[in-house]
C-alpha positions as CSV (number, residue, x, y, z in Angstrom):
1,M,13.5,41.2,5.3
2,G,11.6,41.5,2.0
3,L,8.0,40.5,1.7
4,F,8.7,37.7,-0.8
5,T,11.5,36.3,1.4
6,R,9.2,36.3,4.4
7,L,6.4,34.7,2.4
8,K,8.8,32.0,1.1
9,Q,9.8,31.2,4.7
10,V,6.2,31.0,5.8
11,I,5.3,28.7,3.0
12,E,8.3,26.5,3.6
13,A,7.4,26.3,7.3
14,D,3.8,25.3,6.6
15,L,5.0,22.7,4.1
16,H,7.4,21.2,6.7
17,D,4.5,21.1,9.2
18,L,2.3,19.3,6.6
19,I,5.1,16.8,5.9
20,D,5.6,16.1,9.6
21,Q,1.8,15.6,10.0
22,K,1.7,13.3,7.1
23,E,4.6,11.3,8.4
24,Q,2.9,10.9,11.8
25,K,-0.4,9.8,10.2
26,N,1.1,7.5,7.5
27,P,4.6,6.4,8.4
28,M,4.5,3.6,5.8
29,A,3.9,6.1,3.0
30,M,6.9,8.1,4.1
31,L,9.0,4.9,4.3
32,N,8.0,4.1,0.7
33,H,9.0,7.6,-0.3
34,Y,12.4,7.2,1.4
35,L,13.0,3.8,-0.2
36,R,12.2,5.2,-3.7
37,Q,14.8,8.0,-3.0
38,C,17.4,5.3,-2.0
39,E,16.6,3.3,-5.2
40,Q,17.2,6.4,-7.3
41,E,20.5,7.0,-5.6
42,V,21.6,3.4,-6.2
43,E,20.6,3.8,-9.9
44,K,22.7,6.9,-10.1
45,V,25.7,5.1,-8.6
46,K,25.2,2.3,-11.0
47,K,25.5,4.7,-13.9
48,L,28.7,6.2,-12.5
49,V,30.2,2.7,-12.0
50,E,29.3,1.9,-15.6
51,R,30.9,5.2,-16.8
52,H,34.1,4.5,-14.8
53,Y,34.2,1.0,-16.4
54,T,34.0,2.6,-19.8
55,L,36.8,5.0,-18.9
56,K,39.0,2.2,-17.8
57,N,38.4,0.4,-21.1
58,Q,39.3,3.6,-23.0
59,Y,42.5,4.0,-21.0
60,E,43.4,0.4,-21.8
61,R,42.7,0.9,-25.6
62,E,44.8,4.1,-25.6
63,W,47.6,2.3,-23.7
64,H,47.7,-0.6,-26.1
65,E,47.8,1.9,-29.0
66,A,50.5,4.1,-27.5
67,K,52.6,1.0,-26.6
68,K,52.2,-0.4,-30.1
69,M,53.2,2.9,-31.7
70,A,56.2,3.3,-29.4
71,E,57.4,-0.2,-30.4
72,K,56.8,0.7,-34.1
73,R,58.7,4.0,-33.9
74,N,61.6,2.3,-32.0
75,H,61.9,-0.3,-34.8
76,Q,61.8,2.5,-37.4
77,A,64.4,4.5,-35.6
78,A,66.7,1.5,-35.5
79,V,66.2,1.0,-39.3
80,A,66.8,4.7,-40.1
81,Q,70.0,4.8,-37.9
82,E,71.4,1.7,-39.6
83,A,70.6,3.2,-43.0
84,G,72.2,6.5,-42.0
85,A,68.9,8.5,-42.5
86,D,69.5,11.0,-39.7
87,D,66.3,13.0,-40.3
88,L,64.1,9.9,-40.2
89,Y,66.0,8.6,-37.2
90,Q,65.5,11.9,-35.3
91,F,61.8,12.0,-36.1
92,A,61.2,8.3,-35.2
93,S,63.2,8.7,-32.0
94,T,61.3,11.7,-30.9
95,E,57.9,10.1,-31.6
96,Q,59.1,6.9,-29.9
97,H,59.9,8.9,-26.8
98,Q,56.5,10.6,-26.9
99,Y,54.5,7.4,-27.4
100,K,56.6,5.7,-24.6
101,E,55.8,8.5,-22.1
102,R,52.1,8.5,-23.2
103,A,52.0,4.7,-22.7
104,Q,53.5,5.0,-19.2
105,R,51.0,7.7,-18.3
106,L,48.1,5.7,-19.7
107,A,49.3,2.6,-17.8
108,Q,49.2,4.6,-14.6
109,L,45.8,5.9,-15.3
110,K,44.6,2.5,-16.2
111,E,45.9,1.0,-13.0
112,Q,44.4,3.8,-11.0
113,A,41.0,3.4,-12.7
114,E,41.1,-0.4,-12.1
115,K,41.7,0.2,-8.3
116,E,39.0,2.9,-8.2
117,L,36.6,0.7,-10.1
118,E,37.2,-2.2,-7.7
119,Q,36.4,0.1,-4.8
120,L,33.3,1.6,-6.5
121,E,32.0,-1.9,-7.4
122,Q,32.4,-3.0,-3.8
123,K,30.6,0.0,-2.4
124,Y,27.9,-0.4,-5.1
125,E,27.4,-4.0,-4.0
126,Q,27.1,-2.8,-0.4
127,M,24.5,-0.3,-1.4
128,K,22.5,-2.9,-3.2
129,H,22.6,-5.2,-0.2
130,K,21.7,-2.4,2.1
131,L,18.7,-1.5,-0.1
132,K,17.6,-5.1,-0.2
133,D,17.8,-5.3,3.5
134,M,15.7,-2.2,3.8
135,H,13.1,-3.8,1.5
136,V,13.1,-6.9,3.7
137,K,12.7,-4.7,6.8
138,K,9.8,-3.0,5.1
139,L,8.1,-6.3,4.4
140,E,8.6,-7.2,8.1
141,L,7.1,-3.9,9.2
142,M,4.1,-4.4,6.8
143,G,3.5,-7.8,8.3
144,R,3.6,-6.4,11.8
145,E,1.3,-3.5,10.9
146,N,-1.2,-5.9,9.2
147,T,-1.2,-8.2,12.2
148,A,-1.7,-5.3,14.6
149,R,-4.5,-3.9,12.5
150,A,-6.2,-7.3,12.3
151,H,-5.9,-8.0,16.0
152,Y,-7.2,-4.5,16.8
153,R,-10.3,-4.9,14.6
154,M,-11.0,-8.4,15.9
155,N,-10.6,-7.3,19.5
156,K,-13.1,-4.5,18.8
157,V,-15.7,-7.1,17.7
158,L,-14.9,-9.8,20.2
159,D,-14.0,-7.8,23.4
160,G,-15.0,-4.2,22.8
161,E,-18.1,-3.3,24.9
162,K,-18.5,0.0,23.0
163,Y,-18.4,-1.8,19.7
164,S,-21.0,-4.4,20.9
165,E,-23.2,-1.7,22.3
166,K,-23.0,0.1,19.0
167,A,-23.9,-3.1,17.1
168,N,-26.8,-3.7,19.5
169,S,-28.1,-0.2,19.1
170,R,-28.0,-0.7,15.3
171,F,-30.1,-3.9,15.7
172,E,-32.5,-2.1,17.9
173,E,-32.7,0.8,15.5
174,M,-33.4,-1.7,12.7
175,E,-36.1,-3.4,14.7
176,R,-37.8,-0.1,15.4
177,Y,-37.6,0.8,11.8
178,L,-39.2,-2.5,10.7
179,D,-42.0,-2.1,13.3
180,E,-42.8,1.3,12.1
181,L,-42.7,0.1,8.5
182,E,-45.1,-2.7,9.3
183,R,-47.4,-0.3,11.2
184,K,-47.5,2.0,8.2
185,V,-48.2,-0.9,5.8
186,M,-51.1,-2.2,8.0
187,T,-52.5,1.4,8.3
188,R,-52.3,1.8,4.5
189,Y,-54.0,-1.6,4.1
190,Y,-56.9,-0.6,6.4
191,E,-57.2,2.7,4.7
192,N,-57.6,1.1,1.3
193,T,-60.0,-1.7,2.4
194,I,-62.2,0.0,5.1
195,D,-64.9,1.1,2.7
196,T,-65.3,-2.4,1.2
197,K,-65.3,-4.0,4.6
198,I,-67.9,-1.6,6.1
199,A,-70.1,-2.1,3.0
200,Q,-69.8,-5.8,3.5
201,L,-70.7,-5.5,7.2
202,E,-73.8,-3.3,6.4
203,K,-74.9,-5.9,3.8
204,E,-74.6,-8.7,6.4
205,L,-76.5,-6.7,9.0
206,K,-79.3,-5.9,6.6
207,N,-79.6,-9.6,5.6
208,R,-79.8,-10.5,9.3
209,E,-82.6,-8.0,9.8
210,T,-84.5,-9.3,6.8
211,V,-84.3,-12.9,8.1
212,S,-85.3,-11.9,11.6
213,N,-88.4,-10.0,10.3
214,E,-89.6,-13.0,8.3
């Protein structure tokens, strides 16, 4: 086995593992991806049905034209035969036969195309209904998923002891933080005002000594 072949297989295997992991982690995303693929397939079928419809119309136009020309050459052959114009009669008769055979073949193709188109349209309608049903199912799953997530989160708040303990610990942590912040503020306040307060106290003590000495 060549190096590049082995490398390709390893990359493909890793890619498949990643896709499997993603599908397990986010199944809704994979469902959306699958639905987009289905929509693309339905759109492709729609174009094929439209193309078959165009072909049926072309068969019908060609059939009308061949039938019209066969009738025209048949009339011309009759006129030429009555007039004794053998060359024109032979030419008109030959072409009348060719147009008649062509018209018969086109009639068969037209009939076959009509039957095939009817079958294709029926299956196309089934595909559209199936796709619509899948979208409805997707909405149902989205509703169930949303309800489950909402209940899960509400239950964590209302009934979960761990969640409550975590919330309480956050409150306690905030209270400790505020206490420490208040302590720092008061410490800074005392540091900034201690000199002024001590000077005021010394002045008051000195005044008391002066009054007492008198």
